[in-house]
C-alpha positions in Angstrom: 138.4 -142.3 -142.3 142.3 -141.1 -140.9 141.6 -139.8 -137.5 143.0 -136.7 -137.5 140.9 -136.1 -140.7 137.4 -137.5 -138.8 139.3 -135.1 -135.8 139.3 -131.5 -137.8 135.8 -132.2 -139.0 134.3 -133.1 -135.4 135.8 -129.9 -134.3 135.0 -128.0 -137.4 131.7 -129.2 -136.6 131.3 -128.2 -133.2 132.9 -124.9 -134.4 129.5 -123.9 -136.3 127.4 -125.0 -134.2 128.6 -121.1 -132.6 130.3 -119.7 -135.2 127.0 -120.0 -137.0 124.5 -117.3 -135.4 125.4 -113.9 -136.2 124.3 -110.8 -133.7 122.6 -107.4 -135.2 122.7 -104.2 -132.6 120.4 -101.6 -135.0 121.1 -98.4 -132.7 119.6 -94.9 -132.7 120.5 -91.8 -132.3 117.9 -88.7 -131.5 119.7 -86.7 -131.6 120.6 -84.5 -135.2 124.5 -83.3 -134.1 127.0 -84.8 -135.5 128.0 -87.8 -132.4 131.9 -88.2 -133.6 132.9 -91.4 -131.1 129.9 -92.3 -129.8 130.3 -95.4 -127.3 127.7 -98.0 -128.5 127.5 -100.2 -124.9 126.1 -103.7 -125.6 124.8 -106.0 -122.5 127.3 -108.7 -122.7 124.7 -111.1 -121.1 122.9 -110.3 -124.6 125.6 -111.2 -126.9 126.3 -114.8 -124.8 122.4 -115.7 -125.0 122.8 -115.1 -128.7 126.7 -116.3 -128.8 126.9 -119.6 -126.8 130.2 -120.1 -125.4 132.0 -118.0 -126.9 134.5 -116.2 -125.9 135.0 -112.4 -125.4 138.8 -113.3 -126.9 136.3 -114.6 -130.6 134.2 -111.2 -130.9 134.4 -110.2 -134.6 132.4 -106.7 -134.0 131.8 -104.9 -137.7 130.1 -101.5 -139.1 126.9 -101.9 -142.1 130.0 -101.8 -144.4 131.5 -105.1 -143.3 134.3 -102.6 -141.6 136.4 -104.4 -138.3 136.1 -102.4 -135.6 137.6 -102.2 -132.1 136.4 -103.5 -129.2 136.7 -104.0 -125.7 134.9 -105.9 -122.8 134.4 -104.0 -119.6 134.9 -106.3 -116.5 135.6 -104.0 -113.2 135.2 -107.1 -110.3 138.6 -109.7 -112.2 140.3 -110.0 -109.0 137.7 -112.3 -108.8 138.1 -114.7 -110.8 135.3 -114.9 -113.0 133.2 -113.7 -115.9 132.0 -111.0 -114.1 131.3 -109.0 -118.0 129.8 -105.9 -118.0 129.2 -104.5 -121.2 130.4 -105.4 -125.0 132.3 -101.6 -125.8 132.8 -100.0 -129.4 132.4 -97.1 -131.0 130.4 -95.0 -134.8 130.8 -91.9 -136.0 127.4 -90.4 -136.2 127.2 -87.8 -138.9 125.1 -85.0 -138.3 121.1 -86.1 -139.0 122.3 -89.7 -139.0 119.3 -91.7 -136.9 120.2 -95.1 -137.1 123.7 -97.9 -137.3 123.9 -101.5 -137.4 126.2 -103.7 -136.8 127.0 -107.1 -136.6 128.6 -109.1 -133.4 129.9 -112.7 -135.0 132.4 -115.6 -133.4 135.5 -115.8 -134.4 137.4 -119.4 -134.7 141.1 -117.8 -133.8 142.0 -115.7 -130.2 141.0 -111.8 -132.1 144.7 -109.3 -130.8 144.2 -106.8 -129.0 143.8 -104.0 -130.6 145.6 -100.5 -130.1 144.5 -98.9 -126.9 143.8 -95.0 -127.3 143.2 -94.6 -123.4 145.3 -94.9 -120.7 145.0 -94.7 -116.9 148.1 -95.9 -114.1 148.7 -95.0 -110.6 152.1 -93.7 -110.9 154.5 -94.5 -107.4 157.6 -92.9 -109.2 155.8 -89.3 -108.6 154.9 -89.1 -105.5 151.9 -91.6 -105.8 150.3 -89.1 -108.7 147.2 -90.7 -111.3 147.1 -90.1 -114.8 144.9 -90.8 -117.4 144.7 -90.1 -121.4 143.2 -90.4 -124.4 143.7 -89.6 -127.9 143.0 -86.0 -127.5 143.8 -84.7 -124.1 145.5 -85.9 -120.3 145.3 -85.6 -116.7 146.6 -86.3 -113.4 146.2 -85.4 -109.7 147.2 -85.4 -107.0 147.9 -88.6 -104.0 149.6 -88.7 -100.4 152.8 -89.6 -101.3 152.6 -85.2 -102.7 152.1 -85.1 -98.9 154.5 -85.7 -97.4 158.3 -85.2 -96.5 159.1 -87.7 -99.4 158.5 -84.7 -101.8 160.8 -82.1 -99.9 159.2 -78.4 -101.6 156.8 -79.7 -103.5 155.0 -80.5 -100.8 150.8 -79.6 -101.0 147.6 -80.3 -100.2 145.9 -80.8 -103.2 142.3 -82.5 -104.7 142.7 -80.9 -107.9 142.5 -82.4 -111.1 145.7 -81.0 -113.7 145.6 -81.1 -117.5 148.8 -82.1 -119.8 148.1 -80.5 -123.3 148.9 -82.7 -126.6 149.6 -82.2 -129.9 149.6 -86.1 -131.0 147.1 -88.9 -130.4 149.3 -91.3 -129.1 149.7 -92.1 -125.5 152.0 -90.4 -123.8 151.8 -90.2 -120.1 155.1 -93.1 -119.9 157.3 -92.0 -121.7 156.5 -88.1 -119.9 157.1 -89.1 -116.7 160.0 -91.5 -117.9 161.8 -88.3 -119.5 161.0 -85.5 -116.7 161.0 -82.6 -118.6 157.0 -82.0 -120.0 156.5 -78.2 -118.8 158.7 -78.5 -122.4 156.8 -78.9 -125.5 159.4 -80.6 -127.7 156.9 -82.0 -130.3 154.2 -83.8 -128.0 152.8 -80.9 -126.2 153.3 -79.8 -122.0 152.6 -80.1 -119.1 151.8 -75.4 -118.9 148.8 -75.9 -116.3 148.8 -74.5 -113.1 146.9 -76.2 -110.5 147.9 -75.7 -106.4 145.3 -75.8 -104.1 143.0 -74.5 -106.9 139.8 -77.3 -108.0 142.2 -77.1 -111.5 140.3 -78.2 -114.0 136.9 -79.6 -112.5 137.7 -80.4 -109.1 134.8 -80.5 -106.2 134.7 -78.9 -102.8 131.9 -78.8 -100.7 130.3 -75.4 -101.1 129.0 -73.8 -97.8 128.0 -70.6 -96.7 129.9 -68.8 -98.9 132.7 -70.8 -98.6 135.0 -74.2 -101.2 135.4 -76.2 -98.6 138.1 -79.6 -100.2 139.0 -82.6 -99.4 143.6 -83.7 -99.0 145.0 -85.8 -102.0 143.3 -89.2 -102.8 143.9 -91.8 -100.0 143.5 -94.8 -103.0 143.1 -95.7 -106.1 141.5 -98.8 -108.3 141.7 -99.2 -112.2 138.3 -100.6 -113.1 139.5 -101.1 -117.2 142.3 -99.5 -118.8 141.3 -100.0 -122.8 141.1 -99.5 -125.7 138.7 -97.3 -125.6 137.7 -96.9 -122.4 139.3 -96.3 -118.6 137.7 -96.3 -115.3 138.6 -95.8 -112.6 138.5 -95.0 -108.8 139.9 -92.3 -106.2 138.6 -92.2 -103.3 139.1 -89.4 -100.7 139.4 -89.6 -96.5 136.5 -88.1 -94.5 136.8 -83.7 -94.7 135.4 -81.3 -92.5 132.7 -79.6 -94.6 132.0 -76.7 -92.0 129.0 -76.1 -90.0 129.6 -79.8 -88.0 129.2 -82.2 -91.4 132.1 -84.4 -92.8 132.7 -85.7 -96.1 134.4 -88.4 -97.9 133.9 -88.7 -101.5 135.0 -91.9 -104.3 134.9 -90.2 -107.5 135.3 -92.8 -110.7 136.5 -91.7 -114.2 135.6 -92.4 -116.9 138.0 -91.9 -120.1 136.6 -93.3 -123.9 138.8 -92.2 -126.9 137.2 -89.0 -128.6 136.8 -86.9 -126.6 137.7 -84.0 -124.6 135.3 -84.2 -121.4 135.7 -87.3 -119.1 132.0 -88.9 -117.7 132.6 -88.4 -113.5 130.7 -89.4 -110.7 131.4 -88.7 -107.4 129.5 -90.2 -104.2 129.5 -88.7 -101.3 129.3 -90.5 -97.2 127.8 -87.7 -95.5 127.3 -87.6 -91.9 126.0 -84.6 -89.9 123.2 -83.7 -92.8 121.2 -85.6 -95.6 122.2 -83.9 -98.7 125.1 -81.7 -100.1 125.7 -78.7 -102.7 128.6 -79.4 -104.1 131.2 -76.6 -105.8 132.7 -78.2 -108.8 135.8 -75.2 -110.1 137.6 -74.1 -113.0 141.1 -72.7 -111.2 141.0 -68.3 -112.2 144.7 -68.5 -113.7 145.7 -71.5 -114.7 148.5 -70.1 -117.1 153.1 -70.5 -116.5 154.7 -66.8 -115.6 155.4 -64.6 -118.2 152.0 -65.6 -120.7 150.0 -62.9 -119.5 146.9 -65.3 -120.5 143.4 -63.6 -121.7 141.2 -65.0 -119.8 137.6 -65.4 -120.1 134.7 -66.5 -118.5 131.4 -67.9 -119.0 128.6 -69.5 -117.0 125.7 -71.5 -119.4 123.2 -71.6 -117.4 121.1 -73.3 -120.1 123.8 -75.8 -121.4 124.8 -76.3 -116.8 128.3 -75.7 -118.1 130.8 -73.5 -116.3 133.4 -72.8 -119.7 136.9 -70.8 -119.2 139.7 -70.5 -122.6 143.0 -68.2 -121.5 144.5 -67.5 -124.7 149.0 -66.9 -123.9 151.5 -65.6 -124.9 153.9 -68.5 -126.3 151.7 -71.4 -125.8 148.6 -71.2 -127.4 144.8 -71.0 -126.2 143.8 -73.6 -123.4 139.6 -74.1 -122.8 138.4 -75.2 -120.2 134.8 -77.0 -118.9 132.4 -78.6 -116.6 129.2 -79.8 -117.5 126.4 -81.0 -114.9 123.3 -82.5 -115.0 119.7 -80.9 -115.1 117.8 -82.5 -112.3 120.9 -80.9 -110.0 122.3 -78.2 -111.3 121.5 -75.4 -108.3 123.9 -72.5 -110.1 127.3 -70.5 -109.7 129.5 -69.1 -106.7 133.2 -68.3 -106.8 136.0 -67.7 -104.7 139.7 -66.6 -104.4 141.3 -69.2 -106.6 137.7 -70.9 -108.5 134.8 -70.4 -110.7 132.3 -72.7 -109.8 129.0 -74.6 -110.6 126.7 -76.2 -108.1 124.8 -79.4 -107.6 123.3 -80.8 -105.3 124.5 -84.8 -103.4 122.5 -86.9 -102.0 124.8 -89.2 -98.7 125.3 -92.3 -101.2 124.0 -91.7 -104.2 126.3 -90.7 -106.9 126.5 -87.5 -108.5 127.0 -87.4 -112.7 128.7 -84.9 -114.4 131.4 -83.7 -117.0 135.2 -82.6 -117.5 137.9 -81.3 -119.6 139.5 -80.3 -121.1 141.3 -78.7 -125.1 144.2 -77.0 -126.6 145.1 -74.5 -129.7 147.5 -76.8 -130.6 145.7 -79.4 -130.7 144.4 -79.1 -133.7 141.1 -79.3 -132.4 140.0 -76.6 -131.8 141.2 -73.2 -133.4 139.4 -70.1 -131.6 137.1 -69.7 -128.2 134.3 -69.8 -130.4 135.0 -73.5 -131.0 136.0 -74.6 -127.6 132.5 -73.2 -126.7 130.1 -74.6 -129.5 132.1 -78.5 -128.6 131.2 -77.5 -124.9 128.0 -76.6 -125.9 127.2 -80.1 -128.3 128.9 -82.5 -125.6 126.4 -80.7 -122.8 123.1 -81.4 -125.2 124.7 -85.2 -125.9 124.9 -85.8 -122.7 121.2 -85.5 -122.0 120.3 -87.5 -125.3 122.6 -90.3 -125.6 122.7 -93.5 -128.1 120.1 -95.5 -127.2 120.2 -99.8 -128.4 116.7 -100.7 -130.1 117.2 -103.9 -131.5 119.5 -106.9 -130.1 118.1 -110.1 -132.6 120.4 -113.4 -134.4 120.1 -113.7 -137.6 
C-alpha cells in the first residue's frame, strides 16, 4: 500500500472514532402556547462528554426532519485563551400544543462555516460612547460617559434610560445607521423616533424610595460576552449613586438578546451600601413620541403577568408598544413619577434581579394593533414562567 493511501486510511479511521457517535437531545415544552424562536441551551460539558475530541467548529445540529440548524457556542472568558465553554445554543419554533422536540448533534469532518448573525451588540465610540444592540426584530441603545462630556456640546446629557430604534427589516442595521447618521428619518429600514431624555426610556432602572426615583449616571464600563449568531450577551456597569436615606447603590446590568424576540432578558445585580435590600423601579417613558406626532397613549399595569405595557399611536410614525416584565417573587407593585410609569421589584445586594424589557412597532409587520402587542407580552410572561427544558441527552 502506498504511503499516502495509508495515511488517508489512518486519518479516516481516527476521525471515525470521533464521528461515529451521534447525540440525541430531547427537549420538553410544558406550555400549550406556541413558542417561536425558543432557544435550546445544551451544556457543552455534555456535548464534549458524548463527542470527545470534537472541536466546537465541527458540530452539526439537525432537527427531526434532518434540517441543519444554526448554532452558537458561548464562552464568557475568551480573553483567558481557555475552553471555558458554557452552552451550545440553537433555536426551534414550537407549535401550539407541541410538547417535545428531538434534535441530533453530530461531528463534521471539516469546519462548519459561521452562520449569518441575527443579533449584534457594540460599543459605539464614534457617537459619544453609545452602546447599541439589535436583533432581527428591534434595536436599542444606551448612553455612555462620552455623552456627559464637553465634547457632546448641546447634546450633553446624563441618562441611563434605554432608547428604542424601530426596524422594518430583519437584517442588522446598527452599523449602517450610525454610518449614515440620518437615522431619525425612515428611508425604508425604520428609524429612531423614540425620545428618552432623562426618563427611564424603555426599561431603565432606578431606586424607588419615599416616593422618589433615584437614578444612576451614564454607564461607566462595558463588556461583550457573546455576539451571535443566535444570542448576544453584554454587561454595562454603573458607578455608585445616591439612593436616598444614606443608601448608595451600584449596578451591573447584563443583557441577553435573542434572535426572534422583541423582549430582552435582563439581570441587574446591585451592590447596596446602607441597606440589605432596595425597591427597584423599572420604567417606561410616559410619552416618548417625536414632536408633532400627537400620540394617543394607553398604559396598562398588569398585575396578573407582573408587567407594565404601553401603546403609543402616532400621527405618521405608526404605533409603538413598550413593556417590562418582572418575576413573580420579586414583584412589589406599581408607581409613577413625572416622567415614568414604573413597575416595582425587590432587589437584594449581590443577587441578580431578573426581568424582561422590549418594544414593538406596527410598521415592522409584527404587530397590527394594541391588542396584538398586549397578547404578545402576556405570552412572553407565560413563556418566561415555563421555560423549555432538556429531558434527555444520550448517545446513539
